[in-house]
N, C-alpha and C positions, 0 to 999 in steps of 0.2 A: 211546415204545417198545416194544416187543414186546407192545403191548397191554395191558400191569399191572393198566390203571388203564381203568374201564368209565365211571366220569362222576364228577360230584363229587355229594356231595350234601349240602344245607343242611338244619341242625335249628336249629332255635330252640328258645331259653335263656330263659327267661323276659321272653318275648314281644319281647324287642328286641336280645337277641344274635345274631345269626345266624354259626353258626360252619361254615367249611367243611372236609368230610373225606374227605381220597381214598378211593377206594372201591375195595378189588384185585377184580379179576376172578379168583376163584380159577381157574376154566376156561384162563385164558389163562398163570396162570404155572404150574399143575401137572397133568399130564394124568395121574391118577390110574393110567385102565387098563392105560399106559402101567405103569407102575409096579407092576400089578398082576401083569404081561406077566413081568417083568422077577426078580419074586420066584416065579414058577413055579406062577402063577395063583390063588394063597393071600394071601388079603386079611387073614389075620389076622399072618402074614411080615410084609406090605407094613405095619402097623401097629406093627410092634416094627421096622423098618426107620427109617421115617419118627420114631418118637420117639429112635431112636441117632440119628439124620443131627440133629438138633433140638438135642440133647444135646450134638453134637460142634461145633456151628458157632462157639460165641461163641470156643473156642479156636482153632478155624482160621481163624477172620477176625483173632484179635490176632497168628496167627502168620505168616499173610501180612504184613500190615504190618512186623511184627519182620524179617522176610526181605527187602523191600523197603529197610528204611532202611540194613540191613547191607549191601547190592546182594549177596544170598545167591543166586542165581539156581540152584543144583543143589536147595539144599531150597525152596525157592518152589514150583519145576517138581514137586518128590514130594508137596506141596501141593497143589495145581491139577487132577494127575490124579489123588489121592484124593476131590476134590470134583466132577471133571469122571465119573466112577466111579459113587459114589452118589447124583449128582443124580439121572443117566438113572435109578437105583434105586426113585427115589420120585417120577419123572417131571418132575423140573423140567428139562423138556429144551432150553430155552433157554440155561436157565444150565449147561449139558451142553453147549454148543455154547461156550459165552465164554469156559470152563472148557479144552476143547481149544486153541482158539488160545489159550491164555495157556501152556498149558503146551509148544505146538510154540514157541511165540516165547520162550522162556526155554529150549528144547532148542538152536534156534539162535541163540540169543543175539541177539535183537531186541531190547534193554532198551530200545531208544525205544515201542517197541508197550507191552509190559508197563506201563511209567510213564504210557502216552497214556490206559491204558483198566483200569487195574487198580482205581482210585476207582471205574469205573461197574459195573466184574463184583460188588463188596462192594458197592455198593448194589444190586444184584441179588438177590444173596446174601440179603442182608438181609431181602428182601422173600419172597424164596421163603421161608426160616424164618419171617416175620410168618406167612403164608397159610399151613403147615403147623401150627403150633401154635395155629389157629382151630379 
């Protein structure tokens, strides 16, 4: 899915237990140059935007879940619009595109699409947040 993972790495623990760990391919998730471009070419500003983006992530995820459970599509649309814009600013282009599709679905009352795609969207959002926090 969108090349988010590059491989599985095996780690040997106590020479007997093998743990498989998914390793994020940061370049496939975040296009830092695009993010910096959206921040006027200022890397310091980009870093501040990333910090704020990560700080808001948990709240946005909670709000999205709440709005879906309450079938509050107007507020759902507002939140995914914000994620769409801010994701592009941090260089999470694929996530921004997913948010845009969900925003348009909410705008045109395509509830079945939202219900089918929302969990995948939230999973991608969490992966982006994880990569940015590294």
